[in-house]
NUZA-32562 format. One record per atom (N, C-alpha, C): residue number from 1; residue in three letters; atom name; x, y, z. Coordinates in steps of 0.2 Angstrom, whole numbers, plus 5000, padded with zeros to 4 digits. Layout:
<rs>
nr->NUM	rest->ALA	atom->CA	X->X	Y->Y	Z->Z
...
</rs>
This chain:
<rs>
nr->1	rest->MET	atom->N	X->4797	Y->5143	Z->4928
nr->1	rest->MET	atom->CA	X->4801	Y->5139	Z->4923
nr->1	rest->MET	atom->C	X->4809	Y->5141	Z->4924
nr->2	rest->MET	atom->N	X->4813	Y->5135	Z->4925
nr->2	rest->MET	atom->CA	X->4820	Y->5136	Z->4926
nr->2	rest->MET	atom->C	X->4823	Y->5136	Z->4919
nr->3	rest->ILE	atom->N	X->4828	Y->5140	Z->4918
nr->3	rest->ILE	atom->CA	X->4832	Y->5140	Z->4911
nr->3	rest->ILE	atom->C	X->4839	Y->5138	Z->4913
nr->4	rest->SER	atom->N	X->4841	Y->5133	Z->4910
nr->4	rest->SER	atom->CA	X->4848	Y->5131	Z->4911
nr->4	rest->SER	atom->C	X->4852	Y->5132	Z->4905
nr->5	rest->LEU	atom->N	X->4857	Y->5136	Z->4907
nr->5	rest->LEU	atom->CA	X->4862	Y->5139	Z->4901
nr->5	rest->LEU	atom->C	X->4869	Y->5137	Z->4903
nr->6	rest->GLY	atom->N	X->4872	Y->5135	Z->4898
nr->6	rest->GLY	atom->CA	X->4879	Y->5134	Z->4900
nr->6	rest->GLY	atom->C	X->4884	Y->5137	Z->4894
nr->7	rest->GLY	atom->N	X->4890	Y->5138	Z->4896
nr->7	rest->GLY	atom->CA	X->4895	Y->5141	Z->4892
nr->7	rest->GLY	atom->C	X->4893	Y->5147	Z->4888
nr->8	rest->ASP	atom->N	X->4893	Y->5147	Z->4882
nr->8	rest->ASP	atom->CA	X->4892	Y->5152	Z->4877
nr->8	rest->ASP	atom->C	X->4885	Y->5155	Z->4878
nr->9	rest->ALA	atom->N	X->4880	Y->5151	Z->4879
nr->9	rest->ALA	atom->CA	X->4873	Y->5153	Z->4880
nr->9	rest->ALA	atom->C	X->4872	Y->5158	Z->4886
nr->10	rest->ALA	atom->N	X->4876	Y->5155	Z->4891
nr->10	rest->ALA	atom->CA	X->4875	Y->5159	Z->4898
nr->10	rest->ALA	atom->C	X->4879	Y->5166	Z->4897
nr->11	rest->ARG	atom->N	X->4884	Y->5167	Z->4893
nr->11	rest->ARG	atom->CA	X->4887	Y->5173	Z->4892
nr->11	rest->ARG	atom->C	X->4882	Y->5178	Z->4888
nr->12	rest->HIS	atom->N	X->4879	Y->5175	Z->4883
nr->12	rest->HIS	atom->CA	X->4874	Y->5180	Z->4880
nr->12	rest->HIS	atom->C	X->4868	Y->5181	Z->4883
nr->13	rest->TYR	atom->N	X->4866	Y->5176	Z->4888
nr->13	rest->TYR	atom->CA	X->4860	Y->5178	Z->4892
nr->13	rest->TYR	atom->C	X->4862	Y->5184	Z->4896
nr->14	rest->TRP	atom->N	X->4868	Y->5184	Z->4899
nr->14	rest->TRP	atom->CA	X->4870	Y->5189	Z->4904
nr->14	rest->TRP	atom->C	X->4871	Y->5196	Z->4900
nr->15	rest->LEU	atom->N	X->4874	Y->5195	Z->4894
nr->15	rest->LEU	atom->CA	X->4875	Y->5201	Z->4890
nr->15	rest->LEU	atom->C	X->4868	Y->5204	Z->4888
nr->16	rest->THR	atom->N	X->4863	Y->5200	Z->4887
nr->16	rest->THR	atom->CA	X->4856	Y->5203	Z->4885
nr->16	rest->THR	atom->C	X->4853	Y->5206	Z->4892
nr->17	rest->GLN	atom->N	X->4854	Y->5203	Z->4897
nr->17	rest->GLN	atom->CA	X->4852	Y->5206	Z->4904
nr->17	rest->GLN	atom->C	X->4855	Y->5212	Z->4905
nr->18	rest->GLY	atom->N	X->4862	Y->5213	Z->4904
nr->18	rest->GLY	atom->CA	X->4866	Y->5219	Z->4905
nr->18	rest->GLY	atom->C	X->4863	Y->5224	Z->4900
nr->19	rest->MET	atom->N	X->4862	Y->5223	Z->4894
nr->19	rest->MET	atom->CA	X->4860	Y->5228	Z->4890
nr->19	rest->MET	atom->C	X->4853	Y->5231	Z->4892
nr->20	rest->ALA	atom->N	X->4849	Y->5226	Z->4894
nr->20	rest->ALA	atom->CA	X->4842	Y->5228	Z->4896
nr->20	rest->ALA	atom->C	X->4843	Y->5233	Z->4902
nr->21	rest->ARG	atom->N	X->4847	Y->5231	Z->4907
nr->21	rest->ARG	atom->CA	X->4848	Y->5235	Z->4913
nr->21	rest->ARG	atom->C	X->4851	Y->5242	Z->4911
nr->22	rest->ALA	atom->N	X->4855	Y->5242	Z->4906
nr->22	rest->ALA	atom->CA	X->4858	Y->5248	Z->4904
nr->22	rest->ALA	atom->C	X->4853	Y->5254	Z->4902
nr->23	rest->VAL	atom->N	X->4847	Y->5251	Z->4899
nr->23	rest->VAL	atom->CA	X->4842	Y->5256	Z->4897
nr->23	rest->VAL	atom->C	X->4836	Y->5255	Z->4902
nr->24	rest->ASP	atom->N	X->4837	Y->5253	Z->4908
nr->24	rest->ASP	atom->CA	X->4832	Y->5253	Z->4914
nr->24	rest->ASP	atom->C	X->4826	Y->5248	Z->4912
nr->25	rest->VAL	atom->N	X->4828	Y->5242	Z->4909
nr->25	rest->VAL	atom->CA	X->4823	Y->5237	Z->4908
nr->25	rest->VAL	atom->C	X->4825	Y->5231	Z->4913
nr->26	rest->ASN	atom->N	X->4820	Y->5229	Z->4917
nr->26	rest->ASN	atom->CA	X->4820	Y->5223	Z->4921
nr->26	rest->ASN	atom->C	X->4817	Y->5217	Z->4917
nr->27	rest->ILE	atom->N	X->4821	Y->5213	Z->4914
nr->27	rest->ILE	atom->CA	X->4818	Y->5207	Z->4910
nr->27	rest->ILE	atom->C	X->4813	Y->5203	Z->4914
nr->28	rest->SER	atom->N	X->4815	Y->5202	Z->4921
nr->28	rest->SER	atom->CA	X->4810	Y->5198	Z->4925
nr->28	rest->SER	atom->C	X->4803	Y->5201	Z->4926
nr->29	rest->GLU	atom->N	X->4804	Y->5208	Z->4927
nr->29	rest->GLU	atom->CA	X->4797	Y->5211	Z->4928
nr->29	rest->GLU	atom->C	X->4794	Y->5212	Z->4921
nr->30	rest->ALA	atom->N	X->4797	Y->5212	Z->4916
nr->30	rest->ALA	atom->CA	X->4794	Y->5213	Z->4909
nr->30	rest->ALA	atom->C	X->4790	Y->5206	Z->4908
nr->31	rest->ILE	atom->N	X->4793	Y->5200	Z->4910
nr->31	rest->ILE	atom->CA	X->4790	Y->5194	Z->4909
nr->31	rest->ILE	atom->C	X->4784	Y->5193	Z->4913
nr->32	rest->GLN	atom->N	X->4785	Y->5195	Z->4920
nr->32	rest->GLN	atom->CA	X->4779	Y->5195	Z->4924
nr->32	rest->GLN	atom->C	X->4773	Y->5199	Z->4922
nr->33	rest->ALA	atom->N	X->4775	Y->5205	Z->4919
nr->33	rest->ALA	atom->CA	X->4770	Y->5210	Z->4917
nr->33	rest->ALA	atom->C	X->4766	Y->5208	Z->4910
nr->34	rest->GLY	atom->N	X->4769	Y->5203	Z->4907
nr->34	rest->GLY	atom->CA	X->4767	Y->5200	Z->4901
nr->34	rest->GLY	atom->C	X->4769	Y->5204	Z->4895
nr->35	rest->ALA	atom->N	X->4774	Y->5209	Z->4896
nr->35	rest->ALA	atom->CA	X->4777	Y->5212	Z->4890
nr->35	rest->ALA	atom->C	X->4781	Y->5208	Z->4885
nr->36	rest->ILE	atom->N	X->4784	Y->5203	Z->4888
nr->36	rest->ILE	atom->CA	X->4787	Y->5198	Z->4884
nr->36	rest->ILE	atom->C	X->4786	Y->5191	Z->4887
nr->37	rest->THR	atom->N	X->4788	Y->5186	Z->4883
nr->37	rest->THR	atom->CA	X->4787	Y->5179	Z->4886
nr->37	rest->THR	atom->C	X->4794	Y->5176	Z->4887
nr->38	rest->HIS	atom->N	X->4795	Y->5170	Z->4890
nr->38	rest->HIS	atom->CA	X->4801	Y->5167	Z->4891
nr->38	rest->HIS	atom->C	X->4804	Y->5165	Z->4884
nr->39	rest->GLU	atom->N	X->4799	Y->5164	Z->4879
nr->39	rest->GLU	atom->CA	X->4801	Y->5162	Z->4872
nr->39	rest->GLU	atom->C	X->4804	Y->5169	Z->4869
nr->40	rest->ASP	atom->N	X->4802	Y->5174	Z->4870
nr->40	rest->ASP	atom->CA	X->4804	Y->5181	Z->4868
nr->40	rest->ASP	atom->C	X->4811	Y->5182	Z->4870
nr->41	rest->LEU	atom->N	X->4812	Y->5180	Z->4877
nr->41	rest->LEU	atom->CA	X->4819	Y->5181	Z->4880
nr->41	rest->LEU	atom->C	X->4824	Y->5176	Z->4876
nr->42	rest->GLY	atom->N	X->4822	Y->5170	Z->4875
nr->42	rest->GLY	atom->CA	X->4826	Y->5165	Z->4872
nr->42	rest->GLY	atom->C	X->4828	Y->5167	Z->4865
nr->43	rest->ILE	atom->N	X->4823	Y->5170	Z->4861
nr->43	rest->ILE	atom->CA	X->4825	Y->5173	Z->4855
nr->43	rest->ILE	atom->C	X->4830	Y->5179	Z->4855
nr->44	rest->MET	atom->N	X->4829	Y->5183	Z->4860
nr->44	rest->MET	atom->CA	X->4834	Y->5188	Z->4861
nr->44	rest->MET	atom->C	X->4841	Y->5185	Z->4862
nr->45	rest->VAL	atom->N	X->4841	Y->5180	Z->4866
nr->45	rest->VAL	atom->CA	X->4848	Y->5177	Z->4868
nr->45	rest->VAL	atom->C	X->4851	Y->5174	Z->4862
nr->46	rest->VAL	atom->N	X->4847	Y->5171	Z->4858
nr->46	rest->VAL	atom->CA	X->4849	Y->5168	Z->4852
nr->46	rest->VAL	atom->C	X->4852	Y->5173	Z->4847
nr->47	rest->ARG	atom->N	X->4848	Y->5178	Z->4846
nr->47	rest->ARG	atom->CA	X->4850	Y->5184	Z->4842
nr->47	rest->ARG	atom->C	X->4857	Y->5187	Z->4844
nr->48	rest->CYS	atom->N	X->4858	Y->5187	Z->4851
nr->48	rest->CYS	atom->CA	X->4864	Y->5190	Z->4854
nr->48	rest->CYS	atom->C	X->4870	Y->5185	Z->4852
nr->49	rest->ARG	atom->N	X->4868	Y->5178	Z->4853
nr->49	rest->ARG	atom->CA	X->4873	Y->5173	Z->4851
nr->49	rest->ARG	atom->C	X->4875	Y->5173	Z->4844
nr->50	rest->MET	atom->N	X->4871	Y->5175	Z->4839
nr->50	rest->MET	atom->CA	X->4872	Y->5175	Z->4832
nr->50	rest->MET	atom->C	X->4877	Y->5182	Z->4830
nr->51	rest->CYS	atom->N	X->4877	Y->5187	Z->4835
nr->51	rest->CYS	atom->CA	X->4880	Y->5193	Z->4833
nr->51	rest->CYS	atom->C	X->4888	Y->5192	Z->4835
nr->52	rest->ASN	atom->N	X->4892	Y->5195	Z->4832
nr->52	rest->ASN	atom->CA	X->4899	Y->5194	Z->4833
nr->52	rest->ASN	atom->C	X->4902	Y->5199	Z->4837
nr->53	rest->ARG	atom->N	X->4898	Y->5203	Z->4840
nr->53	rest->ARG	atom->CA	X->4901	Y->5209	Z->4844
nr->53	rest->ARG	atom->C	X->4901	Y->5209	Z->4851
nr->54	rest->ALA	atom->N	X->4901	Y->5203	Z->4854
nr->54	rest->ALA	atom->CA	X->4900	Y->5202	Z->4861
nr->54	rest->ALA	atom->C	X->4906	Y->5206	Z->4865
nr->55	rest->THR	atom->N	X->4912	Y->5206	Z->4862
nr->55	rest->THR	atom->CA	X->4917	Y->5210	Z->4865
nr->55	rest->THR	atom->C	X->4916	Y->5217	Z->4866
nr->56	rest->GLN	atom->N	X->4913	Y->5220	Z->4860
nr->56	rest->GLN	atom->CA	X->4911	Y->5227	Z->4860
nr->56	rest->GLN	atom->C	X->4905	Y->5228	Z->4865
nr->57	rest->CYS	atom->N	X->4901	Y->5223	Z->4866
nr->57	rest->CYS	atom->CA	X->4895	Y->5224	Z->4871
nr->57	rest->CYS	atom->C	X->4898	Y->5225	Z->4878
nr->58	rest->THR	atom->N	X->4903	Y->5220	Z->4879
nr->58	rest->THR	atom->CA	X->4906	Y->5220	Z->4886
nr->58	rest->THR	atom->C	X->4909	Y->5227	Z->4887
nr->59	rest->GLY	atom->N	X->4913	Y->5229	Z->4882
nr->59	rest->GLY	atom->CA	X->4916	Y->5235	Z->4883
nr->59	rest->GLY	atom->C	X->4911	Y->5241	Z->4884
nr->60	rest->TRP	atom->N	X->4906	Y->5241	Z->4880
nr->60	rest->TRP	atom->CA	X->4901	Y->5246	Z->4881
nr->60	rest->TRP	atom->C	X->4898	Y->5246	Z->4887
nr->61	rest->LEU	atom->N	X->4896	Y->5240	Z->4890
nr->61	rest->LEU	atom->CA	X->4893	Y->5240	Z->4896
nr->61	rest->LEU	atom->C	X->4897	Y->5242	Z->4902
nr->62	rest->GLY	atom->N	X->4904	Y->5241	Z->4901
nr->62	rest->GLY	atom->CA	X->4909	Y->5243	Z->4906
nr->62	rest->GLY	atom->C	X->4909	Y->5251	Z->4906
nr->63	rest->GLN	atom->N	X->4908	Y->5254	Z->4901
nr->63	rest->GLN	atom->CA	X->4908	Y->5261	Z->4901
nr->63	rest->GLN	atom->C	X->4902	Y->5265	Z->4902
nr->64	rest->HIS	atom->N	X->4896	Y->5262	Z->4901
nr->64	rest->HIS	atom->CA	X->4890	Y->5265	Z->4901
nr->64	rest->HIS	atom->C	X->4885	Y->5262	Z->4907
nr->65	rest->GLY	atom->N	X->4886	Y->5256	Z->4909
nr->65	rest->GLY	atom->CA	X->4882	Y->5253	Z->4914
nr->65	rest->GLY	atom->C	X->4874	Y->5255	Z->4914
nr->66	rest->ALA	atom->N	X->4871	Y->5257	Z->4919
nr->66	rest->ALA	atom->CA	X->4864	Y->5258	Z->4920
nr->66	rest->ALA	atom->C	X->4863	Y->5266	Z->4918
nr->67	rest->GLY	atom->N	X->4857	Y->5267	Z->4916
nr->67	rest->GLY	atom->CA	X->4856	Y->5274	Z->4914
nr->67	rest->GLY	atom->C	X->4858	Y->5277	Z->4907
nr->68	rest->ALA	atom->N	X->4859	Y->5272	Z->4903
nr->68	rest->ALA	atom->CA	X->4861	Y->5275	Z->4896
nr->68	rest->ALA	atom->C	X->4854	Y->5277	Z->4892
nr->69	rest->PRO	atom->N	X->4855	Y->5282	Z->4889
nr->69	rest->PRO	atom->CA	X->4849	Y->5285	Z->4885
nr->69	rest->PRO	atom->C	X->4847	Y->5280	Z->4880
nr->70	rest->GLU	atom->N	X->4851	Y->5276	Z->4877
nr->70	rest->GLU	atom->CA	X->4850	Y->5271	Z->4872
nr->70	rest->GLU	atom->C	X->4855	Y->5266	Z->4871
nr->71	rest->LEU	atom->N	X->4854	Y->5261	Z->4868
nr->71	rest->LEU	atom->CA	X->4859	Y->5256	Z->4867
nr->71	rest->LEU	atom->C	X->4863	Y->5257	Z->4861
nr->72	rest->PRO	atom->N	X->4869	Y->5255	Z->4860
nr->72	rest->PRO	atom->CA	X->4873	Y->5256	Z->4854
nr->72	rest->PRO	atom->C	X->4870	Y->5253	Z->4848
nr->73	rest->GLY	atom->N	X->4871	Y->5256	Z->4842
nr->73	rest->GLY	atom->CA	X->4868	Y->5254	Z->4836
nr->73	rest->GLY	atom->C	X->4870	Y->5247	Z->4834
nr->74	rest->PHE	atom->N	X->4875	Y->5244	Z->4837
nr->74	rest->PHE	atom->CA	X->4877	Y->5237	Z->4835
nr->74	rest->PHE	atom->C	X->4874	Y->5232	Z->4839
nr->75	rest->CYS	atom->N	X->4870	Y->5234	Z->4844
nr->75	rest->CYS	atom->CA	X->4866	Y->5229	Z->4848
nr->75	rest->CYS	atom->C	X->4861	Y->5225	Z->4844
nr->76	rest->ALA	atom->N	X->4861	Y->5219	Z->4844
nr->76	rest->ALA	atom->CA	X->4856	Y->5215	Z->4840
nr->76	rest->ALA	atom->C	X->4849	Y->5215	Z->4843
nr->77	rest->ASN	atom->N	X->4849	Y->5217	Z->4849
nr->77	rest->ASN	atom->CA	X->4842	Y->5218	Z->4853
nr->77	rest->ASN	atom->C	X->4840	Y->5225	Z->4854
nr->78	rest->LYS	atom->N	X->4843	Y->5230	Z->4851
nr->78	rest->LYS	atom->CA	X->4842	Y->5237	Z->4853
nr->78	rest->LYS	atom->C	X->4835	Y->5238	Z->4852
nr->79	rest->THR	atom->N	X->4832	Y->5237	Z->4847
nr->79	rest->THR	atom->CA	X->4825	Y->5239	Z->4846
nr->79	rest->THR	atom->C	X->4820	Y->5236	Z->4851
nr->80	rest->ASP	atom->N	X->4821	Y->5229	Z->4852
nr->80	rest->ASP	atom->CA	X->4816	Y->5226	Z->4857
nr->80	rest->ASP	atom->C	X->4817	Y->5228	Z->4864
nr->81	rest->LEU	atom->N	X->4824	Y->5229	Z->4866
nr->81	rest->LEU	atom->CA	X->4825	Y->5231	Z->4873
nr->81	rest->LEU	atom->C	X->4823	Y->5238	Z->4874
nr->82	rest->GLU	atom->N	X->4824	Y->5243	Z->4869
nr->82	rest->GLU	atom->CA	X->4822	Y->5249	Z->4870
nr->82	rest->GLU	atom->C	X->4814	Y->5250	Z->4870
nr->83	rest->ALA	atom->N	X->4811	Y->5246	Z->4866
nr->83	rest->ALA	atom->CA	X->4804	Y->5246	Z->4866
nr->83	rest->ALA	atom->C	X->4801	Y->5244	Z->4873
nr->84	rest->LEU	atom->N	X->4804	Y->5240	Z->4877
nr->84	rest->LEU	atom->CA	X->4802	Y->5238	Z->4884
nr->84	rest->LEU	atom->C	X->4802	Y->5243	Z->4889
nr->85	rest->ARG	atom->N	X->4806	Y->5248	Z->4888
nr->85	rest->ARG	atom->CA	X->4807	Y->5254	Z->4893
nr->85	rest->ARG	atom->C	X->4800	Y->5257	Z->4895
nr->86	rest->GLY	atom->N	X->4799	Y->5257	Z->4901
nr->86	rest->GLY	atom->CA	X->4793	Y->5260	Z->4903
nr->86	rest->GLY	atom->C	X->4787	Y->5255	Z->4903
nr->87	rest->LYS	atom->N	X->4788	Y->5249	Z->4902
nr->87	rest->LYS	atom->CA	X->4782	Y->5244	Z->4901
nr->87	rest->LYS	atom->C	X->4782	Y->5240	Z->4907
</rs>
C-alpha cells in the first residue's frame, strides 16, 4: 500500500517515524509483524497533526535521536510507540 502525504501531513508522518526510531521502534517492521496496521499508523499521524508541539518534537529529536529510554511526556503518541518496543 502506498501512502501519499503532502505538506503538513508529511511533516507529522516523519515526526512520528522519528519518535519511533528514538525508542528503537521500526514502524515498517511493526506493520509487517502485525503489531500495528497501516490504519494505526494513520491514526498516530493524525494524533501528531492535532498536537501543537511539533517544534518541541523537532528540538527533542535533535537532542536525543536514537536510543532514548523514553519519549517526552508531551508526545501525543508516547504510549503507543513505547508499547511497540520489543515487538
